N, C-alpha and C positions, 0 to 999 in steps of 0.2 A: 292419250290413245293414239297409237301409231296408225298410219295409212288412212288418215281422215281424208275424205273426198277423192279417194283414188279408185282406179278401175283396172280390170284385167279382161282381155278377150282371148279365149283359147277354145280348144275342142271340147272342154268339159268344165263344169262348174268348179270354182275355186273357193274352198271353205276357209277364207282368211279370217273371218269373224262370224260368230253365230248369227249376227244381225245383218250380214251382207245380203244384198238382193241379187237374184239370179234371173237372167232374161235370155230366152232363145232368140237369136238374131238371124236364123236361117243358115244352118251348117256350122255355126260357131255359137259360143255362149258368152254373154256379157255378165261378169260378176263385178259388183261395185259396192262401195261403202254406202250406208243408208243416207249419209248427209251430202252425197253427190247428186245434184239435180239431174234427172234423166227424163226426157219426154220422148214417147214413141209416136211417130206421125206417119200416116200413109200418104205418099205423094200422089199426084194426079195420074201418074203412069203406073201406079201399083208398087213403086219402090217403098220399102219399109225403112224409114230413117229413125235413128236414135240420136237425139241431141243431148250431149253430155256437157255439164257445166253451166255457165252463165252467159247468155247471149242476149243483147238488146238491139232493137231497131234504132238506127240513127237518121233515117229518112222519114219525115212526117207524112209523106205521101205513100209510104209502103206499110204493109201489115206487120204485126209482130212475127218473130221467127217461126213459131209453131204454125201460125196461119199461112205464112209464106211457104213453108215446107209442104203444106197440104195442097197447094196449087202448083208445086214444082214438078219438073221433069229431070230425070237423071242427067241427061246430056247438058243441061243448062244450069246445073246446081250452083256453079261458080257465080253466075249472075244473081242468083237468089240470095246468097250470103255475103255479097260484096259490101253491103251497107250495114252489116252487123258489127257491133263493138262487143268486147268482152273477152272472156277466157273460156273456150269451148272446143269440143271435138264433135264432128258430125260423122255418124257411122252407119253404113249399110253393109250387107254381105258382099258388096262389090267395090266399095270405096271408103276410104278414111280421109276426111278433110279436117285440117286444123284451122284455128283462128288465124287472122292475118299475120301475126307475128309468131305463131307457134308457142304461145305462152302456156297452154295446157299441153304439155309435151307428150309425145308418143315414142316409147322405147319398143323395139321389136327384136325378136330372135327366135331360135328354135329350141324347144324344150321337149325332150323325148321324141324327136322327129317331127313335131308339129309346130306351127306358127303360134307365137304368143305375142300379144300387144299389151302394153301397160303404160299408165301415166307415171309410173314409179320405178326407178332403177332398183330400189330396195326390194320391191315385190318381185322383180325379175330375178334378183339374186336368191330370194327365198325359193322360187320355183326351180332354179338351177341347182340348188343344194350344194353338194360338194364340188360341183363343176364350176361354181361361180368363182371368178378370179378378178379382184379389184385392181385397178391401176393405182399408181402412186397418188397420195393425197394432194389436194390443192392447197395453196396458200394465198390469202387475201392480197390482191394487188401485186403478186409476184408472177410476172410474165402473163401468160394467158391463164387467168384464174377461173377457168371453166374448161370442161372437156369439149374441144371443138367438134362440131357436127360434120358429117353424119356418124362420127364415132361416139363413144360414151366412156364412162369410167369403169365399165365392165367389159372384159375381153369377150368378143363374140356377140355383143349386144349393140345394136345400132339405134340411132335416133332419126326420126322423120324430120325433114326440112320443111319449112312453111311453103316452099315452092314445089313440094312433092305431094302427090296423092297415092296412097297405098291401096292395092287391091288384095284384100285378105283371102280371096279365093285362089290366088296364085301362090306358088312357092317362092321363097326368097331367091333372088337372082334370075327368076324366070322372066321372059319377055312380057311386059305389061304389069309386072309387080309394082313398079314405081313409074308414074307418069308425071309430066310437068304441069304445074298450075301457076298461072300468073298471080303474084301476091296482091296486085292492085290493077284496076282496069285502066286502059289508056284514056287520056283526056281528049275531048274533041278540040279541033283547032279554034283559035280565037277566044280562049278563056282568059278574061281580063283579071288584073290584080284585084279589083273591087269584087268581081264575081268569086274569086278564090277566097277572099276574106269572108264574104257572106256565106259561102258554102261551108267553110271550116267552122265558123261560128254556129251555124245551124246544126251541123253534125254533132259538135260537142254538147250543145245545150239540149238537143233532143236525146242524146245518149244518157245524159245525167237525169233528165226528167223521166225517161222510161226505166232507168235503173232504179230510181226511187219507187216508182210504181210497182216494179217487179219484186223488189226485196221487202217493200211494205214497212220500212222503218227508217229513221233518220240516218243519213250517210255520215261518214267520218272522212277527214282530210288530214293527212300527216303534213304539216306545214313547215316550210323552211324559208330561207331568204332568197331562194333561187327562182328562175323563170318558170319552171314547170308547175310548181305548186301554186305560184301566183296566178298562172293562167287557169288552173283548176279552181282556185278560189273565186276568180272572176266568173267562171262558167257556172259554178254552183249558185252564186249570187244571182246571175242572170236567169238561171233555170227556176229560181224561186222555190227550191226544195228545202226541207229542214235538214240541217247538217251542223256539225261541230268540228272543231279543229284541235289538233294536239301536236306536240313535239316531244320526242324522246330525249331526255337529258343524259346523253352518253358522253364518253370520254373524248370523242372526236368532234363534239359540237363546237362550231365556230362562234365567236361573239355575235356575228350577224344572225346566225341561226337561233341564237338564244334571245336576242333583243327584239328582232323584227316581227316574228310570228304573233306575239300578243298584240302589237300595234296594228298589224294587218287585220287580225281577227276583229279588233275593236272597230276599225274603219268599216269592215264588212258587216258589223253588227251581229257577230256570232261568238259563241263561247270558245275559249282556248284553254287547254290544259297542258302544263309542262309535267311530263311523266318521269318520275324518278326511276333510274336503272339501278337495281340492287346488285349484290355480288353474284358471280357466276355459280349456278347450281350444276354440279358435275353430272348428275343424273339427267337433268334437262338437256345438257349439252350432248350426252350420249344418245338420248332420244331423238334429238334433232338430226344427228348424223345417221341414225338408223332409219329415220323417216325419209330423208332425202337421198339415201344411198351414197352419202359423201359427195354429192354433186354441187354443193355450194360452199365457198369459203368466205362469202361476203359477211360484212358486219351484221347484216340482218339476223343471222343465226344467234347472235348474242342477245337480241331482244327477246327471244324465247328463253334462252338460258338464264338471263338475269331477271326474268319476270316482268319485263316492261310491257309486254302485250296484255298482261293482266289489268293494266290501267285503261285499256280500251274495252268498251262493252262487248261481252260475249256475243258472237254471231254478227259482229259489225262488218259492213262492206266499206272498204277504205279506198277512196279515190287516189290514184297513183299515176304519175306522169312518165313512167318508164319507157314508153315507146316513142315519145316525142323526138328523141335524139336521132331517130332514123332519118329525119329530114333536116337535121341541124349540123350536118357535116362533122359529127363527133370525132371520127378517126382521120379527118383530112390532114390534120397536123402531125399525126403519128405515123400513118402508113404512107410510104412514098407515092407521089403522084405518078400517073402514067403507067401504072402496072396493068397488065392484061392477064386474063385468066389462063391463056395458053402460053404465057411467057415461060421460058425455060427455067428461070430463076425466081419466078413469082412466089412460089411457096416458101423458098428460103428467105426471101426479102420480107415477106409477111412475118415469118417466124422471128427473124432478127429484129423487126420493128418492135416486138414485144420482149426482146432479150430472152427469147425462148431457150437458147442454148444454155443460158445461165440458170434458168428456173424450171424448165419443163422437160418431161421425157420425150423421146422421139415419137411416141404414139401421137402426141399433139401435132407434130409436123406431118405425120402420115395422114391424119384426118384432114389437115388443111389441103394437102395434095388431092385427096379424094373429093373434097368440097369443090376445089377448083376444076376438077374433071367434070363435075356436074354443071358448074357454071358454063364451061365450054360447050356442053351438050344442050344448053338452053339459051342460045344467043338472042332469041326473040324478046328477052327482057332487057330493054335498053335502060340500064341503071349503072351509075358509077360503081366500080368494084368496091370502093370504100363504104358506100352506103349499103350495098348489098351485104357486105361483111357485117355491118352493124345489125341488119335485119336478121340474117340467117345464123349468125354466131352469137352476137351479144344479146339479142332479144331471145331467140329460140334456145340458146344455151344458158347464158348467165342469168337473165331475168326470169326465164321459165323455172329455173331451180329455186330462185328466191320466192316466186309465187307459190311453188309447191311447199316450201318450208313454212310459209305463213299459214297454209292449210292446217298444219299441226296445232296451231294456236286456237283454232276455232273461229278465226277471222279470215277474211279474204280480201285480196287486192283486186282492184278493177281499173283498167287503163282505158279511158274513153277514146284515146287516140289510136287504140289497137283496132283499127277499122280500115279495110282496103280502100274505101272511098276517101277517107281522110288522108291516107298516105299518098294516094294518087295526086291530090291537090297540092299537098305540102311539098312533095318532091318535084313538082312542076314549077315551083317558084324559082326566081333567079338565085344563083349560088350566093351572091353577096348578101341577099336578103336572108337566106337560110343561115349562113355562117354567123351573122351578127344577131340572130334571133329577132330580127325586125318584125317578122310576122307574128311572133308571140307578143311583142310589145303592142302591135297594132290591134290584135285580138283583145288584149286586156283593155286597151283604150276604148274599144268599141263597146265592151260589156260592162266594165267597171273602172272608168278612168281614174277615180280617186285612189285606186290601189297603186298607181304609178307615182304617188307622192313620196313613197319611201324607196330607197335605192335597192337595186337588184344585186345580190351577192356583194355587199360592200367589202373592200379589201381589209385585211387584218394586218397588224404590225408584223414586219418581217421576222423579228425574233420569235414572236409567238407562233407564227406559221411554221418555222423550222422546228421549234420544240414539239409541236403537235405531230410533226412527221417522224420524229425520232423513234418512237416505239415501232412504227411500221417499217422503218428502214432496218432496225435491228432484226425484226422478224424476217424480212426479205433476205438479210445477210445470212441468217441461220439456214434459210431454205437453200440459198445458193451454195453454202458450204456442204450441206447434206447432199445436194444434188451432185456436186463435184466428187464427194467421197463415194457415192453409189456408182457413178460412172467409172471411177478409178478401180473400184472393187470388181465391177462387171466386165 
């Protein structure tokens, strides 16, 4: 079933499916799939908010999101939701706020002269009809393998950045249509390393406990040999919630990812399942492309096409560590140091660091330039450009599309680290701690030290590593040749 958990906001109801729900939000209409959680809450100042998606409280001293909204005021709503984790959009007739990383994406554009918002590029294309024009398809790990924000894979359709708040009562481009929102609050001076670890541990454990209470069923964890899932395993163990683990047995699985998860699950005292990946079903593959509007080329799409997700219980909520890399200097080795948003050649150097000329259309470069213009206009966010790139591009672009793709399977991903308060603490740690993932190791040691008895991402034999990379290299080569021929013909 296409368009699961998706929504549209426009001037009129959108009859995408006979079971879709329609809600008046004051001058605009919210139409959404029946399996998308939506709560309507009246704020303390009379503002009507609609909370879409899954949000949980991470601060044990604060109320759940719906109760917090009931006591909120429009002017301070950012303070209200800074402690929420999850994948959500908060909507009124004057403001659209996304979760900290923008993982429940918001596409926007004009259809028949009126503003339309949607979580789905595919739905935007349906509404545009014959006017919809897709950009060139993405290729996994070939250059920038997502459509850089604020652009999208549809000409004329934009994507909201997690540092932007959209006012749906204004026209696109009008003063006040987009305003700045800090993605995380500044920390008070004197915050010690011990306080940081205590705070991050409390945020993660509270998030997982409240998630289990919210969904009302055991959680799942897709376990690998890496740091992120090890930290989530320690967190779920510390939270004392029922959960099970699994690993997809796919063609790119490393020896460590195959051997270690069962051992780690046994140490944690939980069940582990190695899920077989069958052959690609072409209809499933087409459905995935149709559901995501071609906005992801990641390997995750194959897990729907080859039936792997059928091995995970229907309706499962899967713990996922996709936002942790915001604070782990993911792009510090790839993007040149010292770049500034207002640098004359910054866009070109960013593009070149991904070999964009070899793999990507110029629309990718144009979107990077537009993103840098926004960064220049929001200097109050003191954040290394490489980390901000990860947050506003990799998370809000690449990861958001993966999350939406999983919606099609009837399961959903949940990132406990996708919380403004968590990002604030993690990004304040010393760079040498972040780059070496020492904070992850320390958090695991605090919550479940026995999980450190097994190595993190053990190296594999060089020959095997090169053989595993060969199919992807061939795919990238085909992409580069096709790109060259298109540019030569154009």
